[in-house]
TIFI-148797 format. One record per residue (C-alpha): residue number from 1; chain; x, y, z. Coordinates in Angstrom, 3 decimals. Example, Ala and Ser with C-alpha at 12.3 -4.5 7.8 and 13.67 -1.06 7.14 Angstrom:
BEGIN
<r num="1" chaine="A" east="12.300" north="-4.500" up="7.800"/>
<r num="2" chaine="A" east="13.670" north="-1.060" up="7.140"/>
***
This chain:
BEGIN
<r num="1" chaine="A" east="-7.158" north="21.357" up="11.546"/>
<r num="2" chaine="A" east="-10.598" north="20.278" up="10.338"/>
<r num="3" chaine="A" east="-10.654" north="19.596" up="6.620"/>
<r num="4" chaine="A" east="-14.421" north="19.585" up="5.985"/>
<r num="5" chaine="A" east="-14.168" north="22.900" up="4.156"/>
<r num="6" chaine="A" east="-11.653" north="21.332" up="1.766"/>
<r num="7" chaine="A" east="-13.643" north="18.248" up="0.842"/>
<r num="8" chaine="A" east="-15.342" north="19.964" up="-2.088"/>
<r num="9" chaine="A" east="-11.975" north="20.260" up="-3.825"/>
<r num="10" chaine="A" east="-11.648" north="16.471" up="-3.886"/>
<r num="11" chaine="A" east="-14.923" north="15.560" up="-5.591"/>
<r num="12" chaine="A" east="-13.235" north="14.977" up="-8.947"/>
<r num="13" chaine="A" east="-11.233" north="12.154" up="-7.390"/>
<r num="14" chaine="A" east="-12.386" north="8.582" up="-6.815"/>
<r num="15" chaine="A" east="-12.502" north="9.163" up="-3.037"/>
<r num="16" chaine="A" east="-12.579" north="12.054" up="-0.589"/>
<r num="17" chaine="A" east="-12.455" north="12.772" up="3.132"/>
<r num="18" chaine="A" east="-16.134" north="11.917" up="3.542"/>
<r num="19" chaine="A" east="-15.813" north="8.508" up="1.856"/>
<r num="20" chaine="A" east="-12.722" north="7.764" up="3.958"/>
<r num="21" chaine="A" east="-14.555" north="8.632" up="7.165"/>
<r num="22" chaine="A" east="-17.449" north="6.410" up="6.049"/>
<r num="23" chaine="A" east="-14.947" north="3.617" up="5.417"/>
<r num="24" chaine="A" east="-13.531" north="4.017" up="8.909"/>
<r num="25" chaine="A" east="-16.986" north="3.481" up="10.376"/>
<r num="26" chaine="A" east="-17.742" north="0.553" up="8.050"/>
<r num="27" chaine="A" east="-14.549" north="-1.402" up="8.651"/>
<r num="28" chaine="A" east="-14.061" north="-0.452" up="12.289"/>
<r num="29" chaine="A" east="-15.510" north="-3.712" up="13.682"/>
<r num="30" chaine="A" east="-13.146" north="-5.827" up="11.566"/>
<r num="31" chaine="A" east="-9.731" north="-4.159" up="11.384"/>
<r num="32" chaine="A" east="-6.932" north="-3.551" up="13.872"/>
<r num="33" chaine="A" east="-5.962" north="-0.030" up="14.838"/>
<r num="34" chaine="A" east="-2.263" north="-0.458" up="14.183"/>
<r num="35" chaine="A" east="0.405" north="0.923" up="16.518"/>
<r num="36" chaine="A" east="3.051" north="3.553" up="15.890"/>
<r num="37" chaine="A" east="6.614" north="2.668" up="16.907"/>
<r num="38" chaine="A" east="9.554" north="5.003" up="17.477"/>
<r num="39" chaine="A" east="13.304" north="4.495" up="17.804"/>
<r num="40" chaine="A" east="15.833" north="6.971" up="19.176"/>
<r num="41" chaine="A" east="18.516" north="5.035" up="17.288"/>
<r num="42" chaine="A" east="16.800" north="5.537" up="13.929"/>
<r num="43" chaine="A" east="16.077" north="9.158" up="14.842"/>
<r num="44" chaine="A" east="19.803" north="9.653" up="15.384"/>
<r num="45" chaine="A" east="20.744" north="7.909" up="12.126"/>
<r num="46" chaine="A" east="18.239" north="9.927" up="10.084"/>
<r num="47" chaine="A" east="18.584" north="13.256" up="11.859"/>
<r num="48" chaine="A" east="14.771" north="13.465" up="12.057"/>
<r num="49" chaine="A" east="12.030" north="12.296" up="14.389"/>
<r num="50" chaine="A" east="10.613" north="9.131" up="12.829"/>
<r num="51" chaine="A" east="7.302" north="7.431" up="13.547"/>
<r num="52" chaine="A" east="6.551" north="4.009" up="12.081"/>
<r num="53" chaine="A" east="2.894" north="3.240" up="11.299"/>
<r num="54" chaine="A" east="2.902" north="-0.539" up="11.598"/>
<r num="55" chaine="A" east="0.470" north="-1.889" up="9.024"/>
<r num="56" chaine="A" east="2.390" north="-5.165" up="9.145"/>
<r num="57" chaine="A" east="0.298" north="-5.772" up="12.294"/>
<r num="58" chaine="A" east="-2.957" north="-5.387" up="10.355"/>
<r num="59" chaine="A" east="-5.079" north="-8.497" up="9.761"/>
<r num="60" chaine="A" east="-3.583" north="-10.450" up="6.879"/>
<r num="61" chaine="A" east="-0.200" north="-8.907" up="7.654"/>
<r num="62" chaine="A" east="-0.617" north="-5.777" up="5.510"/>
<r num="63" chaine="A" east="-2.598" north="-2.564" up="4.975"/>
<r num="64" chaine="A" east="-4.513" north="-4.202" up="2.124"/>
<r num="65" chaine="A" east="-7.188" north="-5.573" up="4.453"/>
<r num="66" chaine="A" east="-8.546" north="-2.063" up="5.009"/>
<r num="67" chaine="A" east="-9.397" north="-1.475" up="1.357"/>
<r num="68" chaine="A" east="-10.609" north="-5.022" up="0.698"/>
<r num="69" chaine="A" east="-12.811" north="-4.938" up="3.773"/>
<r num="70" chaine="A" east="-14.342" north="-1.614" up="2.752"/>
<r num="71" chaine="A" east="-14.983" north="-2.783" up="-0.810"/>
<r num="72" chaine="A" east="-16.563" north="-6.098" up="0.179"/>
<r num="73" chaine="A" east="-18.693" north="-4.763" up="3.022"/>
<r num="74" chaine="A" east="-19.892" north="-1.939" up="0.736"/>
<r num="75" chaine="A" east="-21.636" north="-4.487" up="-1.492"/>
<r num="76" chaine="A" east="-25.368" north="-5.060" up="-1.330"/>
<r num="77" chaine="A" east="-26.369" north="-8.651" up="-0.528"/>
<r num="78" chaine="A" east="-27.488" north="-9.343" up="-4.097"/>
<r num="79" chaine="A" east="-24.198" north="-7.991" up="-5.442"/>
<r num="80" chaine="A" east="-22.159" north="-10.117" up="-3.056"/>
<r num="81" chaine="A" east="-24.098" north="-13.353" up="-3.532"/>
<r num="82" chaine="A" east="-21.894" north="-14.743" up="-6.312"/>
<r num="83" chaine="A" east="-18.680" north="-13.763" up="-4.589"/>
<r num="84" chaine="A" east="-15.730" north="-11.629" up="-5.569"/>
<r num="85" chaine="A" east="-12.701" north="-12.069" up="-7.808"/>
<r num="86" chaine="A" east="-9.343" north="-10.309" up="-7.862"/>
<r num="87" chaine="A" east="-5.813" north="-10.657" up="-9.172"/>
<r num="88" chaine="A" east="-2.839" north="-10.007" up="-6.936"/>
<r num="89" chaine="A" east="0.729" north="-11.054" up="-6.232"/>
<r num="90" chaine="A" east="-0.082" north="-11.541" up="-2.585"/>
<r num="91" chaine="A" east="-1.255" north="-9.111" up="0.084"/>
<r num="92" chaine="A" east="-4.413" north="-7.923" up="-1.666"/>
<r num="93" chaine="A" east="-5.209" north="-11.551" up="-2.479"/>
<r num="94" chaine="A" east="-5.069" north="-12.508" up="1.185"/>
<r num="95" chaine="A" east="-7.028" north="-9.410" up="2.189"/>
<r num="96" chaine="A" east="-9.866" north="-10.142" up="-0.244"/>
<r num="97" chaine="A" east="-9.927" north="-13.772" up="0.880"/>
<r num="98" chaine="A" east="-10.216" north="-12.802" up="4.541"/>
<r num="99" chaine="A" east="-12.803" north="-10.060" up="3.980"/>
<r num="100" chaine="A" east="-14.905" north="-12.407" up="1.834"/>
<r num="101" chaine="A" east="-14.664" north="-15.110" up="4.485"/>
<r num="102" chaine="A" east="-15.921" north="-12.653" up="7.108"/>
<r num="103" chaine="A" east="-18.773" north="-11.653" up="4.758"/>
<r num="104" chaine="A" east="-19.558" north="-15.330" up="4.094"/>
<r num="105" chaine="A" east="-19.084" north="-15.206" up="0.319"/>
<r num="106" chaine="A" east="-16.626" north="-16.979" up="-2.043"/>
<r num="107" chaine="A" east="-13.396" north="-15.328" up="-3.168"/>
<r num="108" chaine="A" east="-11.705" north="-16.293" up="-6.445"/>
<r num="109" chaine="A" east="-8.072" north="-15.227" up="-6.376"/>
<r num="110" chaine="A" east="-5.922" north="-15.058" up="-9.512"/>
<r num="111" chaine="A" east="-2.270" north="-15.293" up="-8.475"/>
<r num="112" chaine="A" east="0.820" north="-15.104" up="-10.717"/>
<r num="113" chaine="A" east="3.022" north="-18.171" up="-10.543"/>
<r num="114" chaine="A" east="5.957" north="-16.164" up="-9.186"/>
<r num="115" chaine="A" east="4.092" north="-14.896" up="-6.094"/>
<r num="116" chaine="A" east="5.862" north="-15.426" up="-2.754"/>
<r num="117" chaine="A" east="4.934" north="-18.734" up="-1.143"/>
<r num="118" chaine="A" east="4.059" north="-17.130" up="2.195"/>
<r num="119" chaine="A" east="1.472" north="-14.885" up="0.513"/>
<r num="120" chaine="A" east="-0.111" north="-17.792" up="-1.360"/>
<r num="121" chaine="A" east="-0.374" north="-19.681" up="1.922"/>
<r num="122" chaine="A" east="-2.233" north="-16.714" up="3.429"/>
<r num="123" chaine="A" east="-4.836" north="-16.924" up="0.652"/>
<r num="124" chaine="A" east="-5.358" north="-20.620" up="1.291"/>
<r num="125" chaine="A" east="-5.514" north="-20.021" up="5.025"/>
<r num="126" chaine="A" east="-8.438" north="-17.651" up="4.482"/>
<r num="127" chaine="A" east="-10.248" north="-20.109" up="2.168"/>
<r num="128" chaine="A" east="-9.627" north="-18.201" up="-1.060"/>
<r num="129" chaine="A" east="-9.983" north="-20.217" up="-4.284"/>
<r num="130" chaine="A" east="-6.574" north="-19.968" up="-5.989"/>
<r num="131" chaine="A" east="-6.430" north="-19.711" up="-9.799"/>
<r num="132" chaine="A" east="-2.925" north="-19.448" up="-11.262"/>
<r num="133" chaine="A" east="-1.876" north="-17.061" up="-14.029"/>
<r num="134" chaine="A" east="1.330" north="-16.271" up="-15.841"/>
<r num="135" chaine="A" east="3.483" north="-13.614" up="-14.123"/>
<r num="136" chaine="A" east="2.329" north="-10.756" up="-16.356"/>
<r num="137" chaine="A" east="-0.361" north="-8.122" up="-15.788"/>
<r num="138" chaine="A" east="-2.022" north="-9.110" up="-19.067"/>
<r num="139" chaine="A" east="-2.330" north="-12.738" up="-17.957"/>
<r num="140" chaine="A" east="-3.572" north="-11.736" up="-14.512"/>
<r num="141" chaine="A" east="-6.268" north="-9.482" up="-15.943"/>
<r num="142" chaine="A" east="-7.404" north="-11.884" up="-18.669"/>
<r num="143" chaine="A" east="-7.574" north="-14.795" up="-16.216"/>
<r num="144" chaine="A" east="-9.615" north="-12.723" up="-13.770"/>
<r num="145" chaine="A" east="-11.985" north="-11.705" up="-16.593"/>
<r num="146" chaine="A" east="-12.471" north="-15.373" up="-17.479"/>
<r num="147" chaine="A" east="-13.286" north="-16.225" up="-13.862"/>
<r num="148" chaine="A" east="-15.780" north="-13.367" up="-13.794"/>
<r num="149" chaine="A" east="-17.528" north="-14.708" up="-16.884"/>
<r num="150" chaine="A" east="-17.674" north="-18.222" up="-15.445"/>
<r num="151" chaine="A" east="-18.818" north="-17.344" up="-11.910"/>
<r num="152" chaine="A" east="-20.551" north="-13.970" up="-12.051"/>
<r num="153" chaine="A" east="-18.274" north="-12.775" up="-9.250"/>
<r num="154" chaine="A" east="-17.589" north="-9.056" up="-8.878"/>
<r num="155" chaine="A" east="-14.083" north="-7.728" up="-9.487"/>
<r num="156" chaine="A" east="-12.325" north="-6.126" up="-6.515"/>
<r num="157" chaine="A" east="-9.401" north="-4.352" up="-8.138"/>
<r num="158" chaine="A" east="-6.174" north="-4.196" up="-6.105"/>
<r num="159" chaine="A" east="-5.935" north="-0.400" up="-6.211"/>
<r num="160" chaine="A" east="-7.936" north="1.285" up="-8.994"/>
<r num="161" chaine="A" east="-11.210" north="1.455" up="-7.074"/>
<r num="162" chaine="A" east="-12.646" north="4.270" up="-4.982"/>
<r num="163" chaine="A" east="-13.725" north="1.867" up="-2.236"/>
<r num="164" chaine="A" east="-10.192" north="0.491" up="-2.009"/>
<r num="165" chaine="A" east="-8.685" north="3.988" up="-1.908"/>
<r num="166" chaine="A" east="-11.134" north="5.048" up="0.805"/>
<r num="167" chaine="A" east="-10.321" north="2.021" up="2.934"/>
<r num="168" chaine="A" east="-6.587" north="2.633" up="2.691"/>
<r num="169" chaine="A" east="-7.145" north="6.273" up="3.617"/>
<r num="170" chaine="A" east="-8.269" north="5.234" up="7.093"/>
<r num="171" chaine="A" east="-4.569" north="4.799" up="7.884"/>
<r num="172" chaine="A" east="-4.168" north="8.578" up="7.715"/>
<r num="173" chaine="A" east="-7.140" north="9.199" up="9.991"/>
<r num="174" chaine="A" east="-5.535" north="6.926" up="12.592"/>
<r num="175" chaine="A" east="-2.006" north="8.250" up="12.345"/>
<r num="176" chaine="A" east="-3.090" north="11.892" up="12.540"/>
<r num="177" chaine="A" east="-4.645" north="11.071" up="15.912"/>
<r num="178" chaine="A" east="-1.564" north="9.122" up="16.990"/>
<r num="179" chaine="A" east="1.043" north="11.612" up="15.699"/>
<r num="180" chaine="A" east="-0.683" north="15.015" up="15.529"/>
<r num="181" chaine="A" east="2.630" north="16.848" up="15.010"/>
<r num="182" chaine="A" east="3.430" north="14.976" up="11.783"/>
<r num="183" chaine="A" east="4.656" north="17.158" up="8.922"/>
<r num="184" chaine="A" east="5.576" north="14.436" up="6.400"/>
<r num="185" chaine="A" east="4.189" north="11.002" up="5.511"/>
<r num="186" chaine="A" east="6.304" north="8.572" up="3.483"/>
<r num="187" chaine="A" east="4.353" north="5.849" up="1.693"/>
<r num="188" chaine="A" east="5.419" north="2.950" up="-0.565"/>
<r num="189" chaine="A" east="3.882" north="3.261" up="-4.016"/>
<r num="190" chaine="A" east="2.974" north="0.890" up="-6.805"/>
<r num="191" chaine="A" east="-0.595" north="1.024" up="-8.114"/>
<r num="192" chaine="A" east="-1.198" north="4.035" up="-5.903"/>
<r num="193" chaine="A" east="-4.209" north="2.938" up="-3.855"/>
<r num="194" chaine="A" east="-2.462" north="3.324" up="-0.509"/>
<r num="195" chaine="A" east="-0.843" north="6.680" up="-1.130"/>
<r num="196" chaine="A" east="-4.004" north="8.030" up="-2.791"/>
<r num="197" chaine="A" east="-6.108" north="7.325" up="0.281"/>
<r num="198" chaine="A" east="-3.445" north="8.614" up="2.662"/>
<r num="199" chaine="A" east="-2.884" north="11.784" up="0.647"/>
<r num="200" chaine="A" east="-6.584" north="12.592" up="0.293"/>
<r num="201" chaine="A" east="-7.253" north="12.210" up="4.009"/>
<r num="202" chaine="A" east="-4.066" north="13.823" up="5.292"/>
<r num="203" chaine="A" east="-4.111" north="16.875" up="3.036"/>
<r num="204" chaine="A" east="-7.826" north="17.428" up="3.654"/>
<r num="205" chaine="A" east="-7.142" north="17.469" up="7.389"/>
<r num="206" chaine="A" east="-3.891" north="19.434" up="7.132"/>
<r num="207" chaine="A" east="-2.955" north="20.850" up="3.697"/>
<r num="208" chaine="A" east="0.621" north="21.586" up="4.796"/>
<r num="209" chaine="A" east="1.501" north="17.908" up="5.285"/>
<r num="210" chaine="A" east="3.990" north="16.632" up="2.713"/>
<r num="211" chaine="A" east="3.226" north="13.302" up="1.046"/>
<r num="212" chaine="A" east="6.280" north="11.474" up="-0.264"/>
<r num="213" chaine="A" east="6.196" north="8.337" up="-2.394"/>
<r num="214" chaine="A" east="8.939" north="5.721" up="-2.110"/>
<r num="215" chaine="A" east="9.637" north="3.206" up="-4.867"/>
<r num="216" chaine="A" east="12.474" north="0.976" up="-6.129"/>
<r num="217" chaine="A" east="14.640" north="2.236" up="-8.974"/>
<r num="218" chaine="A" east="13.887" north="-1.052" up="-10.735"/>
<r num="219" chaine="A" east="10.178" north="-0.200" up="-10.744"/>
<r num="220" chaine="A" east="10.255" north="3.595" up="-10.964"/>
<r num="221" chaine="A" east="7.190" north="4.140" up="-13.140"/>
<r num="222" chaine="A" east="5.739" north="6.673" up="-10.680"/>
<r num="223" chaine="A" east="8.832" north="8.869" up="-10.784"/>
<r num="224" chaine="A" east="8.762" north="8.653" up="-14.563"/>
<r num="225" chaine="A" east="5.021" north="9.376" up="-14.645"/>
<r num="226" chaine="A" east="5.400" north="12.466" up="-12.469"/>
<r num="227" chaine="A" east="8.226" north="13.708" up="-14.664"/>
<r num="228" chaine="A" east="6.258" north="13.071" up="-17.863"/>
<r num="229" chaine="A" east="2.942" north="14.387" up="-16.573"/>
<r num="230" chaine="A" east="1.172" north="11.212" up="-17.682"/>
<r num="231" chaine="A" east="1.039" north="7.531" up="-16.748"/>
<r num="232" chaine="A" east="4.202" north="5.710" up="-17.759"/>
<r num="233" chaine="A" east="4.161" north="1.912" up="-17.685"/>
<r num="234" chaine="A" east="7.297" north="-0.206" up="-17.672"/>
<r num="235" chaine="A" east="7.740" north="-3.223" up="-19.910"/>
<r num="236" chaine="A" east="9.584" north="-4.969" up="-17.074"/>
<r num="237" chaine="A" east="10.333" north="-4.378" up="-13.410"/>
<r num="238" chaine="A" east="13.342" north="-5.638" up="-11.473"/>
<r num="239" chaine="A" east="13.030" north="-5.448" up="-7.702"/>
<r num="240" chaine="A" east="12.956" north="-7.559" up="-4.572"/>
<r num="241" chaine="A" east="9.882" north="-5.543" up="-3.556"/>
<r num="242" chaine="A" east="7.310" north="-7.913" up="-5.071"/>
<r num="243" chaine="A" east="4.384" north="-5.760" up="-3.929"/>
<r num="244" chaine="A" east="5.600" north="-2.738" up="-5.911"/>
<r num="245" chaine="A" east="5.539" north="-4.102" up="-9.447"/>
<r num="246" chaine="A" east="2.141" north="-2.776" up="-10.572"/>
<r num="247" chaine="A" east="1.501" north="0.497" up="-12.394"/>
<r num="248" chaine="A" east="-0.760" north="3.464" up="-11.695"/>
<r num="249" chaine="A" east="-4.430" north="3.347" up="-12.648"/>
<r num="250" chaine="A" east="-6.673" north="6.012" up="-14.114"/>
<r num="251" chaine="A" east="-8.262" north="6.611" up="-10.691"/>
<r num="252" chaine="A" east="-5.045" north="6.739" up="-8.677"/>
<r num="253" chaine="A" east="-2.953" north="8.732" up="-11.149"/>
<r num="254" chaine="A" east="-4.816" north="12.074" up="-10.801"/>
<r num="255" chaine="A" east="-4.428" north="11.925" up="-7.005"/>
<r num="256" chaine="A" east="-0.748" north="10.992" up="-7.217"/>
<r num="257" chaine="A" east="-0.196" north="13.679" up="-9.853"/>
<r num="258" chaine="A" east="-1.817" north="16.396" up="-7.755"/>
<r num="259" chaine="A" east="-1.136" north="15.476" up="-4.124"/>
<r num="260" chaine="A" east="2.169" north="13.587" up="-3.955"/>
<r num="261" chaine="A" east="4.897" north="16.156" up="-3.339"/>
<r num="262" chaine="A" east="7.995" north="14.114" up="-4.195"/>
<r num="263" chaine="A" east="8.960" north="10.619" up="-5.335"/>
<r num="264" chaine="A" east="12.085" north="9.078" up="-3.793"/>
<r num="265" chaine="A" east="13.632" north="6.091" up="-5.582"/>
<r num="266" chaine="A" east="15.853" north="3.597" up="-3.762"/>
<r num="267" chaine="A" east="18.267" north="0.870" up="-4.800"/>
<r num="268" chaine="A" east="17.861" north="-2.799" up="-3.928"/>
<r num="269" chaine="A" east="20.701" north="-2.704" up="-1.414"/>
<r num="270" chaine="A" east="19.050" north="0.227" up="0.368"/>
<r num="271" chaine="A" east="15.808" north="-1.739" up="0.647"/>
<r num="272" chaine="A" east="17.592" north="-4.754" up="2.128"/>
<r num="273" chaine="A" east="19.485" north="-2.526" up="4.581"/>
<r num="274" chaine="A" east="16.213" north="-0.907" up="5.682"/>
<r num="275" chaine="A" east="14.702" north="-4.342" up="6.251"/>
<r num="276" chaine="A" east="17.720" north="-5.283" up="8.346"/>
<r num="277" chaine="A" east="17.297" north="-2.152" up="10.468"/>
<r num="278" chaine="A" east="13.635" north="-2.978" up="11.001"/>
<r num="279" chaine="A" east="14.617" north="-6.448" up="12.194"/>
<r num="280" chaine="A" east="17.539" north="-5.396" up="14.365"/>
<r num="281" chaine="A" east="16.405" north="-2.036" up="15.738"/>
<r num="282" chaine="A" east="12.592" north="-1.924" up="15.602"/>
<r num="283" chaine="A" east="12.339" north="-5.696" up="16.163"/>
<r num="284" chaine="A" east="9.697" north="-6.098" up="13.455"/>
<r num="285" chaine="A" east="9.662" north="-8.255" up="10.317"/>
<r num="286" chaine="A" east="8.964" north="-5.972" up="7.365"/>
<r num="287" chaine="A" east="8.676" north="-7.213" up="3.789"/>
<r num="288" chaine="A" east="10.722" north="-5.475" up="1.073"/>
<r num="289" chaine="A" east="7.783" north="-3.408" up="-0.173"/>
<r num="290" chaine="A" east="7.144" north="-2.232" up="3.365"/>
<r num="291" chaine="A" east="10.732" north="-1.160" up="3.973"/>
<r num="292" chaine="A" east="11.099" north="1.222" up="1.018"/>
<r num="293" chaine="A" east="9.833" north="4.157" up="3.087"/>
<r num="294" chaine="A" east="12.641" north="3.862" up="5.615"/>
<r num="295" chaine="A" east="15.103" north="3.275" up="2.778"/>
<r num="296" chaine="A" east="13.888" north="6.503" up="1.172"/>
<r num="297" chaine="A" east="14.271" north="8.602" up="4.327"/>
<r num="298" chaine="A" east="17.820" north="7.298" up="4.852"/>
<r num="299" chaine="A" east="18.787" north="7.742" up="1.191"/>
<r num="300" chaine="A" east="21.244" north="10.289" up="-0.155"/>
<r num="301" chaine="A" east="18.537" north="11.590" up="-2.482"/>
<r num="302" chaine="A" east="16.350" north="12.462" up="0.508"/>
<r num="303" chaine="A" east="19.199" north="14.143" up="2.392"/>
<r num="304" chaine="A" east="20.208" north="16.256" up="-0.605"/>
<r num="305" chaine="A" east="16.747" north="17.464" up="-1.607"/>
<r num="306" chaine="A" east="16.446" north="21.098" up="-0.424"/>
<r num="307" chaine="A" east="12.648" north="20.938" up="-0.400"/>
<r num="308" chaine="A" east="12.814" north="18.232" up="2.276"/>
<r num="309" chaine="A" east="14.988" north="20.102" up="4.775"/>
<r num="310" chaine="A" east="11.906" north="21.059" up="6.768"/>
<r num="311" chaine="A" east="10.720" north="17.459" up="7.128"/>
<r num="312" chaine="A" east="11.274" north="16.972" up="10.855"/>
<r num="313" chaine="A" east="8.434" north="14.755" up="12.143"/>
<r num="314" chaine="A" east="8.066" north="11.960" up="9.635"/>
<r num="315" chaine="A" east="5.603" north="9.079" up="9.626"/>
<r num="316" chaine="A" east="6.832" north="6.088" up="7.617"/>
<r num="317" chaine="A" east="4.156" north="3.580" up="6.664"/>
<r num="318" chaine="A" east="5.479" north="0.035" up="7.128"/>
<r num="319" chaine="A" east="2.939" north="-1.387" up="4.740"/>
<r num="320" chaine="A" east="3.332" north="-5.134" up="5.259"/>
<r num="321" chaine="A" east="5.208" north="-7.947" up="6.924"/>
<r num="322" chaine="A" east="4.618" north="-11.012" up="4.770"/>
<r num="323" chaine="A" east="8.225" north="-11.948" up="4.182"/>
<r num="324" chaine="A" east="9.400" north="-14.832" up="2.036"/>
<r num="325" chaine="A" east="12.324" north="-15.666" up="4.306"/>
<r num="326" chaine="A" east="14.181" north="-17.835" up="1.815"/>
<r num="327" chaine="A" east="14.501" north="-14.923" up="-0.608"/>
<r num="328" chaine="A" east="15.490" north="-12.546" up="2.178"/>
<r num="329" chaine="A" east="18.294" north="-14.733" up="3.485"/>
<r num="330" chaine="A" east="19.684" north="-15.059" up="-0.038"/>
<r num="331" chaine="A" east="19.497" north="-11.293" up="-0.493"/>
<r num="332" chaine="A" east="21.240" north="-10.645" up="2.805"/>
<r num="333" chaine="A" east="24.048" north="-13.024" up="1.869"/>
<r num="334" chaine="A" east="24.523" north="-11.153" up="-1.410"/>
<r num="335" chaine="A" east="25.044" north="-7.920" up="0.522"/>
<r num="336" chaine="A" east="27.767" north="-9.350" up="2.764"/>
***
């Protein structure tokens, strides 16, 4: 179904189908078209037909490269000359570093001191300039603002940016070609950039597609926000899913509010079990944040929700594969 006639309904949002299609053209020379995997074993366990969109195979090991690439290659030469700055716990940091390297400009990356080692190493591998902050959003943002003042670099926000949202939405354009019969897309959620782009593109192309958000119970601000009808921020988060500790932004919230059909919350043990299944059955290494979608589909909450009975052909976005193995082995031992 062509969604051009629906694009006018999206103009109040930070992105739309047109901007996502433009992003696909812009970033096409740089990104991987990621594969979709299936498993008859997981189909049997879930009682549904599951399709796994493997963004862990994207450059940088996560979907984040799409949005960062679109944002950085959208800049005019004079805008880009002094480089870019961002703050991130990991995957966005690596993505900005790599995109900036490809553009030939400096990248200043503010990273909280509790970020996974493997993600910090990715930033260094892509020649990003690491600046440490305290592990709070306030410290991250204030440190990034200081770097901006000192360097003149442009901020590339991890999620609250229309260019980022548009880049992430290219995932939906790909998967709708790969899995045209899809009726449901399950997406990890934190700041909302990924699910915003996916929802805008998918529902513009096929309004009947359900968009489900998956998040940890220890970082369930989106579920609380949907229930309250406004952005709810948590004083603290407690989850192994280090990529899902941010909160919604003023650009992502309206899209999540309007286009996300349900939010499924999962426990830490369910996340670890989903990671184990990805290792053992799909034979892919998925980080905790990337496994919450499978955890959601296998959860009791999902099975008992009457509105989800018709979800038969489900795409689960495996959003990243940058796993801090030391933490994972400890977590697995705790479950035994």
